[in-house]
Kinemage of the C-alpha trace (Angstrom):
@kinemage 1
@onewidth
@group {chain A} dominant
@subgroup {mainchain}
@vectorlist {calphas} color= white
{ca unk a 1} P 0.110 0.091 0.022
{ca unk a 2} L 2.890 2.223 0.575
{ca unk a 3} L 4.543 1.655 -2.538
{ca unk a 4} L 1.120 2.567 -3.704
{ca unk a 5} L 1.086 6.138 -2.120
{ca unk a 6} L 4.760 6.314 -3.215
{ca unk a 7} L 3.387 5.807 -7.017
{ca unk a 8} L 0.649 7.638 -6.767
{ca unk a 9} L 1.963 11.083 -5.206
{ca unk a 10} L 4.887 10.503 -8.102
{ca unk a 11} L 2.588 10.771 -11.181
{ca unk a 12} L 2.340 14.349 -12.545
{ca unk a 13} L -0.489 16.295 -12.346
{ca unk a 14} L -1.761 18.817 -15.211
{ca unk a 15} L -1.518 22.672 -14.478
{ca unk a 16} L -4.348 24.434 -14.701
{ca unk a 17} L -3.010 26.176 -18.016
{ca unk a 18} L -2.554 22.731 -19.405
{ca unk a 19} L -6.448 21.980 -18.578
{ca unk a 20} L -7.556 25.112 -19.599
{ca unk a 21} L -5.519 24.439 -23.112
{ca unk a 22} L -7.111 21.134 -23.807
{ca unk a 23} L -10.682 22.673 -22.491
{ca unk a 24} L -10.335 25.222 -25.571
{ca unk a 25} L -9.100 22.548 -27.787
{ca unk a 26} L -11.748 20.193 -27.273
{ca unk a 27} L -14.014 22.909 -27.775
{ca unk a 28} L -12.434 24.123 -31.307
{ca unk a 29} L -12.022 20.891 -32.077
{ca unk a 30} L -16.133 19.789 -32.023
{ca unk a 31} L -17.539 23.297 -33.090
{ca unk a 32} L -15.459 23.135 -36.355
{ca unk a 33} L -16.218 18.990 -37.494
{ca unk a 34} L -19.412 19.573 -36.844
{ca unk a 35} L -18.843 22.036 -39.521
{ca unk a 36} L -17.195 19.486 -41.741
{ca unk a 37} L -19.358 16.922 -41.200
{ca unk a 38} L -22.221 19.035 -41.770
{ca unk a 39} L -20.977 20.792 -44.924
{ca unk a 40} L -19.585 17.420 -46.317
{ca unk a 41} L -22.988 14.780 -45.724
{ca unk a 42} L -25.053 17.697 -47.125
{ca unk a 43} L -22.735 17.782 -50.157
{ca unk a 44} L -23.346 14.265 -50.492
{ca unk a 45} L -27.064 13.771 -49.755
{ca unk a 46} L -27.490 16.728 -52.053
{ca unk a 47} L -25.105 15.845 -55.051
{ca unk a 48} L -23.340 12.246 -54.628
{ca unk a 49} L -20.000 11.374 -55.266
{ca unk a 50} L -18.082 11.865 -58.207
{ca unk a 51} L -18.954 9.160 -60.823
{ca unk a 52} L -14.749 8.653 -60.657
{ca unk a 53} L -14.434 7.674 -57.032
{ca unk a 54} L -14.066 3.933 -57.933
{ca unk a 55} L -11.303 4.794 -59.844
{ca unk a 56} L -9.594 6.080 -57.351
{ca unk a 57} L -10.533 3.893 -55.030
{ca unk a 58} L -11.234 0.590 -56.682
{ca unk a 59} L -10.952 -2.046 -53.775
{ca unk a 60} L -13.545 0.136 -51.475
{ca unk a 61} L -11.616 0.844 -48.492
{ca unk a 62} L -13.375 3.860 -47.810
{ca unk a 63} L -16.453 2.608 -48.166
{ca unk a 64} L -17.024 -0.569 -46.183
{ca unk a 65} L -20.097 0.262 -44.235
{ca unk a 66} L -22.703 0.318 -46.298
{ca unk a 67} L -24.753 3.197 -48.067
{ca unk a 68} L -25.772 4.883 -44.702
{ca unk a 69} L -22.179 4.587 -42.751
{ca unk a 70} L -20.467 5.502 -46.139
{ca unk a 71} L -21.691 8.701 -45.757
{ca unk a 72} L -21.328 9.538 -42.532
{ca unk a 73} L -17.527 8.605 -43.254
{ca unk a 74} L -17.232 10.801 -46.119
{ca unk a 75} L -15.613 13.983 -44.504
{ca unk a 76} L -13.236 11.487 -43.271
{ca unk a 77} L -12.085 9.002 -46.483
{ca unk a 78} L -11.180 10.457 -49.324
{ca unk a 79} L -8.197 10.364 -51.811
{ca unk a 80} L -4.701 9.675 -49.705
{ca unk a 81} L -7.039 7.389 -47.384
{ca unk a 82} L -6.869 5.094 -49.384
{ca unk a 83} L -3.199 4.683 -49.278
{ca unk a 84} L -2.898 4.949 -45.526
{ca unk a 85} L -5.556 2.472 -45.654
{ca unk a 86} L -3.549 0.080 -47.341
{ca unk a 87} L -0.901 0.225 -45.697
{ca unk a 88} L -2.309 -0.301 -42.858
{ca unk a 89} L -3.798 -3.479 -44.012
{ca unk a 90} L -1.358 -4.959 -45.968
{ca unk a 91} L 2.138 -2.751 -45.822
{ca unk a 92} L 4.072 -1.875 -48.552
{ca unk a 93} L 3.813 -4.247 -51.617
{ca unk a 94} L 1.772 -2.234 -54.045
{ca unk a 95} L 3.678 0.679 -55.949
{ca unk a 96} L 3.634 4.263 -55.155
{ca unk a 97} L 2.930 3.060 -51.278
{ca unk a 98} L 6.683 3.935 -49.969
{ca unk a 99} L 5.842 7.654 -50.282
{ca unk a 100} L 3.741 7.480 -47.669
{ca unk a 101} L 5.376 7.205 -43.854
{ca unk a 102} L 4.838 4.209 -41.730
{ca unk a 103} L 4.069 5.718 -37.994
{ca unk a 104} L 0.461 6.623 -38.837
{ca unk a 105} L -1.164 3.603 -40.871
{ca unk a 106} L 1.078 1.170 -38.280
{ca unk a 107} L -1.244 2.837 -35.547
{ca unk a 108} L -3.941 2.497 -37.576
{ca unk a 109} L -3.121 -0.918 -37.958
{ca unk a 110} L -3.205 -1.405 -34.366
{ca unk a 111} L -6.219 0.491 -33.709
{ca unk a 112} L -8.225 -1.513 -36.052
{ca unk a 113} L -7.492 -4.526 -34.269
{ca unk a 114} L -8.978 -3.253 -31.160
{ca unk a 115} L -11.780 -1.517 -33.146
{ca unk a 116} L -12.353 -3.892 -35.863
{ca unk a 117} L -12.148 -1.187 -38.190
{ca unk a 118} L -8.953 0.506 -39.259
{ca unk a 119} L -11.076 3.091 -40.718
{ca unk a 120} L -12.353 3.929 -37.670
{ca unk a 121} L -9.015 3.948 -35.908
{ca unk a 122} L -7.554 6.323 -38.679
{ca unk a 123} L -10.343 8.600 -37.412
{ca unk a 124} L -10.019 8.198 -33.879
{ca unk a 125} L -6.515 9.074 -34.650
{ca unk a 126} L -6.493 12.372 -36.102
{ca unk a 127} L -8.970 13.345 -34.255
{ca unk a 128} L -7.434 12.683 -30.684
{ca unk a 129} L -4.186 14.055 -32.049
{ca unk a 130} L -5.724 17.546 -33.533
{ca unk a 131} L -7.366 17.763 -29.831
{ca unk a 132} L -3.329 17.327 -28.903
{ca unk a 133} L -1.814 19.633 -31.720
{ca unk a 134} L -4.559 22.461 -30.548
{ca unk a 135} L -3.900 22.116 -26.911
{ca unk a 136} L -0.181 21.894 -27.609
{ca unk a 137} L -0.482 25.083 -30.114
{ca unk a 138} L -2.328 27.246 -27.167
{ca unk a 139} L 0.787 26.193 -24.859
{ca unk a 140} L 3.530 27.261 -27.208
{ca unk a 141} L 1.895 30.523 -28.597
{ca unk a 142} L 1.036 31.323 -25.339
{ca unk a 143} L 4.615 30.935 -23.707
{ca unk a 144} L 5.636 33.028 -26.777
{ca unk a 145} L 2.999 35.813 -27.601
{ca unk a 146} L 0.469 35.570 -24.895
{ca unk a 147} L -2.836 34.644 -24.040
{ca unk a 148} L -4.559 36.453 -26.348
{ca unk a 149} L -2.783 35.278 -29.092
{ca unk a 150} L -2.345 31.760 -28.097
{ca unk a 151} L -6.568 31.687 -28.521
{ca unk a 152} L -7.116 32.959 -31.747
{ca unk a 153} L -4.175 31.014 -32.705
{ca unk a 154} L -5.983 27.972 -32.363
{ca unk a 155} L -9.701 29.135 -33.406
{ca unk a 156} L -7.348 30.322 -36.957
{ca unk a 157} L -6.199 26.480 -37.438
{ca unk a 158} L -9.390 24.964 -36.366
{ca unk a 159} L -11.257 26.724 -39.084
{ca unk a 160} L -8.526 26.981 -41.113
{ca unk a 161} L -9.601 26.606 -45.110
{ca unk a 162} L -8.185 22.930 -44.924
{ca unk a 163} L -8.513 21.914 -41.857
{ca unk a 164} L -10.667 18.940 -42.456
{ca unk a 165} L -7.478 17.053 -43.016
{ca unk a 166} L -6.606 17.291 -39.572
{ca unk a 167} L -9.675 15.119 -38.543
{ca unk a 168} L -9.339 12.519 -42.013
{ca unk a 169} L -7.796 9.480 -42.176
{ca unk a 170} L -4.338 11.537 -43.079
{ca unk a 171} L -1.488 12.231 -41.140
{ca unk a 172} L -1.441 15.901 -40.887
{ca unk a 173} L -2.987 16.220 -37.234
{ca unk a 174} L 0.004 12.972 -35.922
{ca unk a 175} L 2.381 15.004 -37.443
{ca unk a 176} L 1.101 18.503 -36.412
{ca unk a 177} L 0.787 16.994 -32.498
{ca unk a 178} L 4.507 15.798 -32.760
{ca unk a 179} L 6.061 18.894 -34.221
{ca unk a 180} L 4.109 20.843 -31.998
{ca unk a 181} L 5.242 18.711 -28.602
{ca unk a 182} L 8.871 18.894 -30.130
{ca unk a 183} L 9.790 22.790 -30.573
{ca unk a 184} L 7.469 23.099 -26.947
{ca unk a 185} L 9.431 20.522 -25.058
{ca unk a 186} L 12.630 22.601 -26.521
{ca unk a 187} L 11.301 25.733 -25.370
{ca unk a 188} L 10.807 24.593 -21.889
{ca unk a 189} L 14.096 23.079 -22.064
{ca unk a 190} L 13.594 19.557 -22.402
{ca unk a 191} L 15.551 18.350 -24.967
{ca unk a 192} L 15.420 14.437 -24.524
{ca unk a 193} L 11.048 14.597 -25.127
{ca unk a 194} L 12.105 17.029 -27.778
{ca unk a 195} L 14.634 14.636 -29.637
{ca unk a 196} L 12.191 11.526 -29.587
{ca unk a 197} L 8.834 13.567 -30.670
{ca unk a 198} L 11.164 15.302 -33.497
{ca unk a 199} L 12.036 11.205 -34.596
{ca unk a 200} L 8.559 9.938 -34.414
{ca unk a 201} L 7.601 13.353 -36.556
{ca unk a 202} L 9.885 12.138 -38.698
{ca unk a 203} L 8.809 8.527 -38.707
{ca unk a 204} L 5.346 10.141 -39.932
{ca unk a 205} L 6.272 12.577 -42.797
{ca unk a 206} L 9.382 13.353 -44.726
{ca unk a 207} L 9.284 16.845 -43.775
{ca unk a 208} L 10.115 15.784 -39.884
{ca unk a 209} L 13.455 15.488 -40.142
{ca unk a 210} L 13.394 19.576 -40.858
{ca unk a 211} L 12.891 19.727 -37.309
{ca unk a 212} L 16.269 19.421 -36.508
{ca unk a 213} L 16.997 23.208 -37.846
{ca unk a 214} L 14.462 24.813 -35.226
{ca unk a 215} L 15.912 22.300 -31.978
{ca unk a 216} L 19.176 23.229 -33.231
{ca unk a 217} L 18.720 26.868 -33.267
{ca unk a 218} L 16.658 26.599 -29.731
{ca unk a 219} L 19.875 24.651 -28.512
{ca unk a 220} L 22.588 26.408 -29.791
{ca unk a 221} L 25.240 27.198 -28.469
{ca unk a 222} L 24.520 24.824 -25.576
{ca unk a 223} L 26.040 21.145 -27.110
{ca unk a 224} L 25.661 19.385 -24.554
{ca unk a 225} L 21.717 19.842 -24.884
{ca unk a 226} L 21.936 18.848 -28.732
{ca unk a 227} L 23.084 15.295 -28.008
{ca unk a 228} L 19.603 14.298 -27.707
{ca unk a 229} L 18.892 15.403 -31.042
{ca unk a 230} L 20.592 13.222 -33.102
{ca unk a 231} L 17.340 10.881 -32.293
{ca unk a 232} L 15.750 12.865 -34.795
{ca unk a 233} L 16.616 11.360 -37.922
{ca unk a 234} L 16.127 7.780 -36.430
{ca unk a 235} L 12.818 7.391 -37.670
{ca unk a 236} L 13.809 8.383 -40.946
{ca unk a 237} L 16.683 5.686 -40.659
{ca unk a 238} L 14.405 3.143 -39.464
{ca unk a 239} L 11.570 4.069 -42.636
{ca unk a 240} L 14.634 3.585 -45.035
{ca unk a 241} L 16.314 -0.076 -43.288
{ca unk a 242} L 12.723 -0.972 -43.624
{ca unk a 243} L 12.497 -0.418 -46.894
{ca unk a 244} L 15.744 -2.495 -47.850
{ca unk a 245} L 14.273 -4.851 -45.737
{ca unk a 246} L 11.447 -5.174 -48.054
{ca unk a 247} L 13.248 -4.808 -50.999
{ca unk a 248} L 12.090 -1.746 -52.127
{ca unk a 249} L 15.838 0.316 -51.824
{ca unk a 250} L 16.394 2.533 -48.942
{ca unk a 251} L 15.582 5.459 -51.313
{ca unk a 252} L 12.292 4.722 -52.498
{ca unk a 253} L 10.314 6.644 -50.406
{ca unk a 254} L 11.869 9.596 -52.367
{ca unk a 255} L 11.959 8.290 -55.779
{ca unk a 256} L 8.218 7.520 -55.558
{ca unk a 257} L 7.707 10.698 -55.924
{ca unk a 258} L 8.121 10.320 -59.418
{ca unk a 259} L 4.426 8.723 -59.661
{ca unk a 260} L 3.145 12.339 -58.936
{ca unk a 261} L 5.533 14.001 -61.160
{ca unk a 262} L 7.463 15.613 -58.896
{ca unk a 263} L 11.237 16.787 -59.897
{ca unk a 264} L 14.319 18.592 -58.739
{ca unk a 265} L 13.974 22.029 -60.140
{ca unk a 266} L 16.768 23.259 -57.649
{ca unk a 267} L 16.721 25.277 -53.736
{ca unk a 268} L 12.871 26.846 -54.574
{ca unk a 269} L 13.029 26.026 -58.133
{ca unk a 270} L 9.496 25.521 -57.956
{ca unk a 271} L 9.050 29.248 -57.226
{ca unk a 272} L 9.255 30.257 -60.999
{ca unk a 273} L 7.248 27.354 -62.389
{ca unk a 274} L 4.802 28.306 -59.611
{ca unk a 275} L 4.689 31.882 -60.952
{ca unk a 276} L 4.235 30.813 -64.537
{ca unk a 277} L 1.529 28.558 -64.010
{ca unk a 278} L -0.235 31.079 -62.078
{ca unk a 279} L -0.081 33.889 -65.257
{ca unk a 280} L -0.733 31.339 -67.524
{ca unk a 281} L -4.057 30.205 -65.685
{ca unk a 282} L -5.106 33.592 -65.197
{ca unk a 283} L -4.588 33.857 -69.389
{ca unk a 284} L -6.906 30.988 -69.889
{ca unk a 285} L -9.450 31.976 -67.936
{ca unk a 286} L -9.525 35.745 -68.940
{ca unk a 287} L -9.559 34.301 -72.476
{ca unk a 288} L -12.948 32.768 -71.844
{ca unk a 289} L -11.606 29.752 -74.675
{ca unk a 290} L -10.955 26.365 -73.962
{ca unk a 291} L -9.574 25.324 -77.493
{ca unk a 292} L -6.283 27.175 -77.029
{ca unk a 293} L -4.593 25.710 -74.102
{ca unk a 294} L -1.626 28.349 -72.550
{ca unk a 295} L -0.367 25.329 -70.293
{ca unk a 296} L 2.740 23.118 -71.276
{ca unk a 297} L 1.499 20.031 -69.514
{ca unk a 298} L -2.357 19.924 -67.912
{ca unk a 299} L -4.881 17.269 -67.453
{ca unk a 300} L -8.927 17.752 -67.953
{ca unk a 301} L -10.337 21.011 -68.207
{ca unk a 302} L -8.035 23.446 -68.787
{ca unk a 303} L -10.296 26.146 -66.592
{ca unk a 304} L -10.203 23.655 -63.589
{ca unk a 305} L -6.541 23.587 -64.218
{ca unk a 306} L -6.044 27.262 -64.089
{ca unk a 307} L -8.913 28.035 -61.396
{ca unk a 308} L -6.685 25.268 -59.225
{ca unk a 309} L -3.286 26.676 -60.000
{ca unk a 310} L -4.250 30.422 -59.231
{ca unk a 311} L -6.130 29.202 -55.740
{ca unk a 312} L -2.635 27.276 -55.086
{ca unk a 313} L -0.515 30.356 -55.641
{ca unk a 314} L -3.096 31.897 -53.551
{ca unk a 315} L -2.676 29.747 -50.400
{ca unk a 316} L 1.440 30.072 -51.533
{ca unk a 317} L 1.419 34.133 -50.880
{ca unk a 318} L -0.540 33.717 -47.707
{ca unk a 319} L 2.140 31.609 -46.542
{ca unk a 320} L 4.555 33.504 -47.995
{ca unk a 321} L 3.463 36.826 -45.776
{ca unk a 322} L 2.854 34.230 -42.480
{ca unk a 323} L 6.802 33.167 -42.744
{ca unk a 324} L 8.000 37.151 -43.026
{ca unk a 325} L 5.488 38.111 -40.419
{ca unk a 326} L 6.551 35.363 -38.210
{ca unk a 327} L 10.175 36.026 -38.991
{ca unk a 328} L 9.245 39.938 -37.536
{ca unk a 329} L 7.456 38.636 -34.670
{ca unk a 330} L 9.071 35.306 -33.227
{ca unk a 331} L 12.594 33.754 -32.209
{ca unk a 332} L 14.940 33.082 -35.062
{ca unk a 333} L 13.654 29.435 -34.716
{ca unk a 334} L 10.299 29.302 -36.035
{ca unk a 335} L 10.535 31.559 -39.131
{ca unk a 336} L 13.553 29.280 -39.850
{ca unk a 337} L 11.747 25.969 -39.467
{ca unk a 338} L 8.707 27.425 -41.566
{ca unk a 339} L 11.154 28.287 -44.260
{ca unk a 340} L 13.376 24.609 -44.178
{ca unk a 341} L 9.776 23.307 -44.370
{ca unk a 342} L 8.771 24.603 -47.679
{ca unk a 343} L 11.580 24.497 -49.399
{ca unk a 344} L 10.358 20.701 -49.715
{ca unk a 345} L 7.693 21.085 -51.881
{ca unk a 346} L 9.127 24.363 -53.680
{ca unk a 347} L 12.405 22.610 -54.232
{ca unk a 348} L 10.343 19.649 -55.794
{ca unk a 349} L 7.348 21.397 -58.335
{ca unk a 350} L 4.791 18.854 -59.164
{ca unk a 351} L 4.761 19.426 -63.327
{ca unk a 352} L 1.329 20.200 -64.125
{ca unk a 353} L 0.224 21.748 -60.749
{ca unk a 354} L 3.807 22.925 -59.558
{ca unk a 355} L 2.375 24.303 -56.229
{ca unk a 356} L 0.039 20.742 -55.914
{ca unk a 357} L -0.646 20.484 -51.959
{ca unk a 358} L 0.999 23.691 -50.555
{ca unk a 359} L -2.225 24.149 -48.813
{ca unk a 360} L -1.193 21.103 -46.719
{ca unk a 361} L 2.249 21.692 -46.154
{ca unk a 362} L 1.030 25.234 -44.634
{ca unk a 363} L -1.195 23.454 -42.171
{ca unk a 364} L 0.809 21.680 -40.428
{ca unk a 365} L 3.754 24.918 -39.885
{ca unk a 366} L 3.319 25.940 -36.416
{ca unk a 367} L 4.912 29.224 -37.082
{ca unk a 368} L 2.576 30.300 -39.690
{ca unk a 369} L -0.414 29.864 -37.353
{ca unk a 370} L 1.294 31.514 -34.213
{ca unk a 371} L 1.933 34.549 -36.403
{ca unk a 372} L -1.943 34.664 -37.707
{ca unk a 373} L -3.061 33.972 -34.282
{ca unk a 374} L -1.145 37.059 -32.751
{ca unk a 375} L -1.897 39.226 -35.911
{ca unk a 376} L -6.142 38.115 -35.163
{ca unk a 377} L -5.791 39.661 -31.654
{ca unk a 378} L -4.433 42.866 -32.119
{ca unk a 379} L -6.775 43.744 -34.828
{ca unk a 380} L -10.132 42.794 -33.453
{ca unk a 381} L -12.707 44.593 -36.817
{ca unk a 382} L -10.042 42.549 -39.195
{ca unk a 383} L -11.119 39.072 -37.200
{ca unk a 384} L -14.833 38.698 -37.737
{ca unk a 385} L -14.521 38.907 -41.767
{ca unk a 386} L -11.206 36.720 -41.699
{ca unk a 387} L -12.504 34.050 -39.776
{ca unk a 388} L -15.630 34.163 -41.391
{ca unk a 389} L -14.004 33.859 -44.920
{ca unk a 390} L -12.028 31.042 -43.598
{ca unk a 391} L -15.010 29.177 -42.203
{ca unk a 392} L -16.768 29.989 -45.635
{ca unk a 393} L -13.589 27.877 -47.345
{ca unk a 394} L -13.514 25.363 -44.794
{ca unk a 395} L -17.490 24.640 -45.523
{ca unk a 396} L -16.635 24.675 -49.445
{ca unk a 397} L -13.393 22.702 -49.509
{ca unk a 398} L -15.109 20.187 -47.126
{ca unk a 399} L -18.186 19.658 -49.487
{ca unk a 400} L -15.520 19.140 -52.138
{ca unk a 401} L -13.421 16.193 -49.940
{ca unk a 402} L -16.459 14.758 -48.865
{ca unk a 403} L -17.609 14.242 -53.026
{ca unk a 404} L -14.427 13.108 -54.283
{ca unk a 405} L -13.393 16.470 -56.389
{ca unk a 406} L -9.702 17.193 -55.398
{ca unk a 407} L -8.649 19.526 -53.265
{ca unk a 408} L -5.281 19.399 -52.041
């Protein structure tokens, strides 16, 4: 009994600030998810799903529950969810799968064994990680910028135009929780925790290894604090070793990017391609005709491609503004991390759409949201308009995603 009492006394208890952050995170999560599910289910009820849905999910991995259950799952399981469900089910044997890092599908497999459904497990993991990620983001922003900025940072991320990815069967919320936790641990001087969390992030997404940049800057010049940071590349190294054992090759997670037409364009070389694509998109729309196509490489309706490239360029510009804002507001480690992480998609653009998925890359970059939350806290008049516009885009994109129309 005495031993049990001592153990109970030794257990750390969350402080009132942590409890308050978790409550705020839960509130932001469920209110924004109600909006997403309402938009997605309404869109499916009115318009149904794209006739090409079977082409993207021929095995029906995202629709295993029958008509009613599949409709409920629509806002959570589309597009890349098929890849994660396939990996969680039978590993990396199929072409293209090494592009998706293993930690999230491994958790899905374990959760599926308990719950009886890998899809339900994946959505539940994402939802739990979203609450944790928002609470971590709140604490990190509060430390750097104050409580007001922390509150609006969390709300802005929950209502961001593509935040539906954070509760879908995607790895975004897991990565956001791990990367934010690594930054928070470093900010508090807990270097082993920072190294472990960043290593797990590197096993979740390719950008995880970039966390070395802010963690080294946080630790500089205390060399002793940098020793735990050797754990950061371990996640990536374990994945590469597993690929060798499976016969795919150590660099297969990177070589397989050719499937999505990504190519090396030099450091930030995709910026030129992005500018050309946006300019050609504007010319296509202003021409008012489809006969002459201004793109050197494009598939489908040229007006659709033009609108998509212009939208992606708009997201890029918003992200660039946020990087500059973070550089003016936050310590160097934060904007350096954002810039290094964005260097990956901007140096490996996609041929027809150079900025493809840029919204998702920006979605998980903590410094961008910290600056945006701080800006919103200082501009109450603009805040309501900005958040309403963001929520409106979230509704529209959630409806597109649920009906199998490409968003990012």
